[in-house]
C-alpha positions as CSV (number, residue, x, y, z in Angstrom):
1,X,239.4,31.4,171.7
2,X,240.5,34.2,169.8
3,X,244.5,34.3,170.0
4,X,244.6,37.8,171.2
5,X,242.0,37.2,173.9
6,X,243.8,34.2,175.1
7,X,247.2,36.0,175.4
8,X,245.6,39.0,177.1
9,X,244.0,36.9,179.7
10,X,247.2,35.0,180.3
11,X,249.4,38.0,180.5
12,X,246.9,39.6,182.7
13,X,246.6,36.8,185.1
14,X,250.1,36.0,185.4
15,X,250.9,39.5,186.2
16,X,248.0,40.1,188.8
17,X,249.4,36.8,190.3
18,X,253.1,38.4,190.4
19,X,251.8,41.6,192.0
20,X,250.0,40.1,194.4
21,X,252.9,37.9,195.9
22,X,255.1,41.1,195.8
23,X,252.3,43.2,197.3
24,X,253.4,42.5,201.0
25,X,257.0,43.8,200.2
26,X,255.3,47.2,198.7
27,X,253.0,47.5,202.0
28,X,256.1,47.0,203.9
29,X,257.9,49.6,202.4
30,X,255.1,52.4,203.0
31,X,255.3,55.0,205.5
32,X,258.0,55.5,207.9
33,X,260.6,52.6,207.8
34,X,262.4,51.3,211.0
35,X,266.1,51.3,210.7
36,X,267.8,48.9,208.1
37,X,269.2,45.4,209.6
38,X,271.8,44.6,206.7
39,X,271.2,42.8,203.4
40,X,270.7,39.2,204.6
41,X,268.2,40.0,207.4
42,X,266.1,42.0,204.8
43,X,266.4,39.3,202.3
44,X,265.3,36.7,204.7
45,X,262.2,38.6,205.9
46,X,261.2,39.5,202.3
47,X,261.3,35.5,201.6
48,X,258.9,35.1,204.2
49,X,256.4,37.9,203.2
50,X,256.6,36.4,199.7
51,X,256.3,32.9,200.8
52,X,253.2,33.6,202.9
53,X,251.5,35.6,200.2
54,X,252.1,32.7,197.9
55,X,250.5,30.3,200.6
56,X,247.6,32.6,200.9
57,X,246.8,32.5,197.2
58,X,246.8,29.0,197.3
59,X,243.1,29.4,198.6
60,X,242.3,31.4,195.6
61,X,243.8,28.8,193.2
62,X,241.6,26.1,194.7
63,X,238.4,28.1,194.9
64,X,237.2,27.2,191.4
65,X,236.7,30.6,190.0
66,X,235.8,30.2,186.4
67,X,237.1,33.5,185.6
68,X,240.5,32.6,186.8
69,X,240.6,29.2,185.2
70,X,239.3,30.0,181.7
71,X,242.5,30.7,179.9
72,X,244.3,27.8,181.7
73,X,241.8,25.2,182.4
74,X,240.8,24.2,186.1
75,X,243.4,21.0,185.8
76,X,246.2,23.4,184.5
77,X,245.2,25.7,187.8
78,X,245.3,23.0,190.1
79,X,248.6,21.6,188.6
80,X,250.0,25.2,189.0
81,X,248.5,25.0,192.7
82,X,250.7,22.2,193.5
83,X,253.8,23.6,192.2
84,X,253.2,27.0,193.7
85,X,252.7,25.2,197.1
86,X,256.1,23.5,196.9
87,X,257.7,26.8,195.9
88,X,255.9,28.7,198.9
89,X,257.4,25.8,201.2
90,X,261.0,26.8,200.2
91,X,260.6,30.5,200.5
92,X,259.3,29.8,204.0
93,X,262.0,27.5,204.8
94,X,264.6,29.8,203.1
95,X,263.1,32.7,205.5
96,X,264.0,30.5,208.6
97,X,267.3,29.5,207.3
98,X,268.6,32.7,206.1
99,X,267.5,34.5,209.3
100,X,269.4,32.0,211.5
101,X,272.7,32.2,209.3
102,X,272.5,36.0,209.2
103,X,272.0,36.1,213.2
104,X,272.2,33.1,215.4
105,X,270.2,35.2,218.0
106,X,267.2,34.5,216.0
107,X,267.3,31.2,217.6
108,X,265.3,32.6,220.4
109,X,262.3,32.5,218.2
110,X,262.5,28.6,218.8
111,X,263.5,28.6,222.3
112,X,260.5,27.6,224.5
113,X,262.4,29.1,227.4
114,X,262.1,32.6,226.0
115,X,258.6,32.2,224.7
116,X,256.7,28.6,224.9
117,X,253.7,29.7,222.8
118,X,255.6,31.3,220.2
119,X,258.3,28.4,220.2
120,X,255.5,25.8,219.7
121,X,253.6,27.7,216.8
122,X,256.6,28.3,214.7
123,X,257.8,24.6,214.8
124,X,254.1,23.7,214.4
125,X,254.0,25.7,211.1
126,X,257.6,24.0,209.8
127,X,256.1,20.7,210.5
128,X,252.7,21.3,208.8
129,X,254.5,22.8,205.9
130,X,256.7,19.8,205.5
131,X,253.7,17.5,205.9
132,X,251.6,19.5,203.3
133,X,254.1,19.1,200.4
134,X,255.4,15.4,201.6
135,X,251.7,14.0,201.8
136,X,250.9,15.8,198.3
137,X,253.8,14.2,196.6
138,X,253.7,10.9,198.3
139,X,250.0,10.4,199.4
140,X,249.5,7.2,197.6
141,X,252.8,5.7,198.7
142,X,251.8,6.6,202.4
143,X,248.5,4.9,201.9
144,X,246.5,8.1,202.9
145,X,242.9,7.8,201.6
146,X,242.1,10.8,199.2
147,X,239.1,12.1,201.3
148,X,241.2,12.4,204.2
149,X,244.1,13.8,202.6
150,X,241.9,16.6,201.3
151,X,240.5,17.4,204.7
152,X,243.8,17.5,206.2
153,X,245.3,19.4,203.4
154,X,242.8,22.2,204.0
155,X,243.2,22.2,207.9
156,X,247.0,22.4,207.7
157,X,246.7,25.1,205.3
158,X,244.4,27.2,207.5
159,X,246.6,26.7,210.4
160,X,250.0,27.8,208.6
161,X,248.1,30.9,207.4
162,X,246.8,31.9,210.7
163,X,250.1,31.3,212.5
164,X,251.9,33.1,209.8
165,X,249.8,36.1,209.9
166,X,250.0,36.3,213.9
167,X,253.9,35.8,213.6
168,X,253.8,38.9,211.5
169,X,252.1,40.9,213.6
170,X,253.9,39.7,216.9
171,X,257.2,40.5,215.4
172,X,255.6,44.0,213.8
173,X,259.1,45.4,212.5
174,X,257.3,46.3,209.2
175,X,253.8,46.2,210.2
176,X,253.6,48.5,213.4
177,X,251.1,50.9,212.1
178,X,247.5,49.9,212.8
179,X,246.6,50.3,209.2
180,X,249.3,47.6,208.1
181,X,248.1,45.2,210.7
182,X,244.5,45.6,209.2
183,X,245.8,44.9,205.9
184,X,247.2,41.9,207.0
185,X,244.2,40.7,209.1
186,X,242.0,41.5,206.3
187,X,243.8,39.5,203.5
188,X,244.4,36.7,205.9
189,X,240.9,36.2,206.6
190,X,239.7,36.7,202.9
191,X,242.1,34.1,201.9
192,X,241.0,31.6,204.7
193,X,237.3,32.5,203.9
194,X,237.8,31.0,200.5
195,X,238.2,27.6,201.9
196,X,235.0,28.1,203.9
197,X,233.4,29.3,200.6
198,X,234.3,25.8,198.9
199,X,233.7,23.8,201.9
200,X,230.5,25.2,202.9
201,X,228.8,27.8,200.6
202,X,229.1,25.7,197.3
203,X,227.8,22.6,199.1
204,X,224.8,24.6,200.3
205,X,224.2,25.7,196.7
206,X,224.6,22.1,195.5
207,X,221.8,21.0,198.1
208,X,219.2,22.9,196.1
209,X,220.1,20.9,192.8
210,X,220.3,17.0,193.7
211,X,220.7,14.3,191.0
212,X,219.9,10.9,190.9
213,X,222.1,7.6,189.9
214,X,219.8,6.1,187.2
215,X,222.1,3.3,185.9
216,X,225.6,1.9,186.3
217,X,227.0,-0.3,183.7
218,X,230.3,-2.0,182.7
219,X,232.1,-0.3,180.0
220,X,235.3,-2.1,179.7
221,X,237.6,-4.1,182.0
222,X,237.5,-2.2,185.6
223,X,235.6,0.6,183.8
224,X,232.0,1.9,184.8
225,X,229.7,4.2,183.2
226,X,227.3,6.1,185.4
227,X,224.0,7.6,184.0
228,X,222.9,10.5,186.2
229,X,219.7,12.6,185.8
230,X,218.5,15.9,187.8
231,X,216.1,15.4,190.5
232,X,213.5,18.0,190.4
233,X,215.5,20.7,188.3
234,X,216.7,21.3,184.8
235,X,220.1,20.3,185.5
236,X,223.4,21.8,184.0
237,X,224.7,22.4,180.5
238,X,228.3,21.8,179.8
239,X,231.0,21.9,177.0
240,X,232.1,18.6,175.6
241,X,235.6,17.9,177.5
242,X,234.5,19.5,180.7
243,X,234.2,17.9,184.2
244,X,232.3,18.2,187.2
245,X,232.8,17.5,191.1
246,X,230.5,14.8,192.4
247,X,229.6,14.3,195.9
248,X,228.2,10.9,196.7
249,X,226.1,10.3,199.6
250,X,223.1,11.7,201.1
251,X,224.7,15.2,201.8
252,X,226.9,17.6,199.5
253,X,229.1,18.2,202.8
254,X,230.3,14.5,202.4
255,X,233.9,14.1,202.0
256,X,233.3,11.6,199.3
257,X,233.7,14.4,196.4
258,X,235.8,13.5,193.2
259,X,236.1,15.2,190.0
260,X,235.0,13.2,186.9
261,X,235.0,14.0,183.1
262,X,231.6,13.9,181.4
263,X,231.5,11.3,178.8
264,X,228.2,12.2,177.5
265,X,227.4,14.4,174.5
266,X,227.0,18.3,175.4
267,X,224.3,18.3,172.7
268,X,222.1,15.7,175.0
269,X,222.2,16.9,178.5
270,X,218.5,15.2,179.8
271,X,220.9,12.7,181.2
272,X,224.5,13.1,182.1
273,X,227.2,10.4,181.9
274,X,230.6,9.8,183.7
275,X,232.9,7.0,183.0
276,X,235.2,5.9,185.8
277,X,237.9,3.5,186.0
278,X,238.8,1.5,189.1
279,X,242.2,2.9,190.2
280,X,242.2,2.7,193.9
281,X,240.8,4.7,196.8
282,X,237.1,5.6,196.0
283,X,237.1,4.4,192.3
284,X,237.8,0.9,193.4
285,X,234.5,0.7,195.1
286,X,232.8,2.4,192.1
287,X,230.7,-0.7,190.9
288,X,229.2,-1.0,194.2
289,X,227.0,2.3,193.7
290,X,223.2,1.1,193.3
291,X,220.6,3.0,191.3
292,X,218.4,5.6,192.9
293,X,221.4,6.9,195.0
294,X,221.4,10.7,195.6
295,X,224.1,12.6,194.1
296,X,225.3,16.4,194.1
297,X,227.4,18.0,191.3
298,X,229.4,21.0,191.0
299,X,230.5,22.4,187.9
300,X,231.0,22.7,184.9
301,X,234.6,23.0,185.0
302,X,237.6,22.6,182.5
303,X,238.9,24.2,179.2
304,X,239.6,21.0,177.7
305,X,237.0,21.9,174.9
306,X,237.0,22.7,171.1
307,X,237.6,26.4,170.3
308,X,234.8,28.6,169.1
309,X,236.7,29.5,166.1
310,X,236.4,27.1,163.3
311,X,239.4,24.8,162.5
312,X,240.1,22.2,159.9
313,X,239.6,19.2,162.8
314,X,241.2,17.8,165.9
315,X,243.8,15.4,166.8
316,X,243.0,13.5,169.8
317,X,245.5,11.5,171.9
318,X,244.0,9.2,174.6
319,X,245.6,6.9,177.0
320,X,243.4,4.4,179.1
321,X,240.8,6.4,181.0
322,X,241.8,9.6,179.4
323,X,239.2,8.9,176.5
324,X,236.5,9.9,178.8
325,X,236.4,13.8,178.0
326,X,237.4,13.1,174.4
327,X,234.3,10.7,174.1
328,X,232.2,13.3,175.2
329,X,233.8,15.6,172.5
330,X,233.5,12.8,169.7
331,X,229.7,12.2,170.7
332,X,229.1,15.8,170.6
333,X,230.7,16.0,167.0
334,X,228.6,13.3,166.1
335,X,225.4,14.6,167.3
336,X,226.1,18.1,165.6
337,X,226.9,16.2,162.2
338,X,230.1,17.9,162.2
339,X,231.9,17.1,158.8
340,X,235.6,17.9,159.5
341,X,238.5,15.6,159.5
342,X,239.5,14.1,163.0
343,X,242.2,11.8,164.1
344,X,242.1,9.6,167.3
345,X,245.1,7.9,168.9
346,X,243.9,5.5,171.4
347,X,246.3,3.5,173.6
348,X,245.5,1.0,176.3
349,X,247.2,-2.1,177.9
350,X,245.0,-4.6,176.4
351,X,242.0,-4.6,174.1
352,X,239.7,-5.5,176.8
353,X,240.5,-2.2,178.4
354,X,239.7,-0.1,175.4
355,X,236.5,1.6,176.5
356,X,233.7,2.5,174.0
357,X,235.8,0.3,171.5
358,X,232.4,-0.5,169.6
359,X,230.9,2.9,169.5
360,X,233.9,4.3,168.4
361,X,234.0,2.0,165.5
362,X,230.4,2.9,164.6
363,X,231.2,6.6,164.7
364,X,233.3,6.2,161.7
365,X,230.3,6.0,159.7
366,X,228.7,9.3,161.0
367,X,232.0,11.3,161.4
368,X,235.1,11.7,159.2
369,X,237.3,10.0,161.9
370,X,240.4,7.9,161.5
371,X,241.2,5.8,164.6
372,X,244.6,4.3,165.4
373,X,244.5,1.9,168.4
374,X,247.8,1.0,170.2
375,X,248.0,-2.0,172.7
376,X,250.9,-2.7,175.0
377,X,249.9,-6.3,175.4
378,X,248.1,-7.4,172.1
379,X,246.4,-10.6,171.6
380,X,247.4,-13.1,169.1
381,X,246.2,-11.8,165.6
382,X,246.4,-8.2,166.4
383,X,247.1,-6.1,163.4
384,X,247.1,-2.6,164.7
385,X,249.9,-0.6,166.6
386,X,251.8,-2.3,169.3
387,X,253.6,-0.8,172.4
388,X,253.2,2.7,173.5
389,X,252.5,5.9,171.8
390,X,255.8,7.4,170.6
391,X,257.2,10.3,168.6
392,X,257.6,8.1,165.8
393,X,254.1,6.9,165.8
394,X,253.0,10.6,165.9
395,X,255.1,11.5,163.0
396,X,253.4,8.8,160.8
397,X,249.8,9.7,161.6
398,X,249.6,13.4,162.5
399,X,248.3,16.1,160.1
400,X,251.0,17.7,158.3
401,X,249.1,21.1,158.6
402,X,249.7,22.2,162.3
403,X,247.9,25.7,162.4
404,X,244.5,24.9,161.6
405,X,244.3,21.7,163.9
406,X,243.2,21.7,167.6
407,X,245.2,19.1,169.6
408,X,244.0,17.1,172.8
409,X,246.1,15.0,174.9
410,X,244.6,12.9,178.1
411,X,245.9,9.9,179.6
412,X,249.0,8.7,181.9
413,X,251.6,11.3,182.8
414,X,254.6,9.5,180.8
415,X,252.5,9.6,177.6
416,X,251.3,13.2,178.2
417,X,255.0,14.2,178.8
418,X,256.0,12.5,175.6
419,X,253.0,13.9,173.5
420,X,253.1,17.4,174.8
421,X,256.8,17.8,174.6
422,X,256.6,16.4,170.9
423,X,253.8,19.0,170.0
424,X,255.7,22.0,171.3
425,X,258.8,21.0,169.5
426,X,256.7,20.9,166.3
427,X,255.5,24.4,167.0
428,X,251.8,23.7,167.9
429,X,250.4,26.9,169.2
430,X,249.6,27.0,172.9
431,X,246.2,28.2,172.3
432,X,245.4,25.0,170.1
433,X,247.3,22.5,172.5
434,X,244.7,21.1,175.2
435,X,246.0,18.9,178.1
436,X,244.2,17.2,180.8
437,X,245.9,15.5,183.7
438,X,243.8,13.5,186.3
439,X,246.0,13.8,188.9
440,X,244.9,16.9,190.7
441,X,246.6,15.8,194.0
């Protein structure tokens, strides 16, 4: 992407987001204002307005709009969604705490003897908001299956936004005029409607374009490749490095929907390939899928792709199953007979866990590709790098010129944190640094 266009889109969308979360304060200040109630009361009210606006925008961030995700990538957008959800929780909790400390009479909002439905609703919001954050951060430790977490996550968010809107309308201090109430109702329903769009409209669209699982084969230890072909339609085109949401089962409305990166070449779309590692939940049963099974794809998504402008090559750093989108890029470069210089640093625990090892070795004859394998538990006689991907290793093998090289990082979070931090300290331009984190929950 052109650097100027990248920064223009980045600044534009960040500005739009900030404007939207502050919009409730602007609307509250329009028209004839009620009497002021002191700084801390108004500050607490402002926290609530902003917190609820951020929560409403969460539905926008997860609606998978390509226009919004383009400058950041869907992966980065979902990571931002996660952090924004935590921030909105603290804004709403701060709203409650500040108002209680500013005036203890506000405890009546939680007193069932004064208004039982209101009390139950507000306590429910605090409980649901806490569950949204805790279960997102501790889902695996709590043993909650991904599909059920995803379902309850959406339901809880819907209830919180709806009760929040009702609370604002019932208090009515800054939204007494009918036109202000109408704005809140319309915006709240629009935000909630986006969840319906993702859970209902998109599956209906996918229903018209089914796919069939043609083959499933073992790629490496606990790693499997799915061969998929369109059933009765032309299929989709994607850019190397992107991913798609795949729904398994006889219906696109199934809860079994997961994001997987393409591992096949973007230059050959007659069959699509996805490579999956057994990591828990659904993926631990991936080998049980049978050829002939009906699948539904939604996509493509993601900005983990080579830029349109020419560069001197690319540096790829992969850890474990993070090789999947990078393999799609390498296969595409091979099919396009790319002649530029590329470097792949590929880490795994053991040699048996290096997916595509033989094919990568063969690629050296078709691409100008340097490969550095890094094994944490090397077998006897291993002559390659040992241990983990470190800053010292990066300093030894990375190109000396940073400006004309694109950087791709995908793998476990500790590795990605180290590599991304190192590259940023080296001054790698943000527009040429691509990172993909598979933990979207």
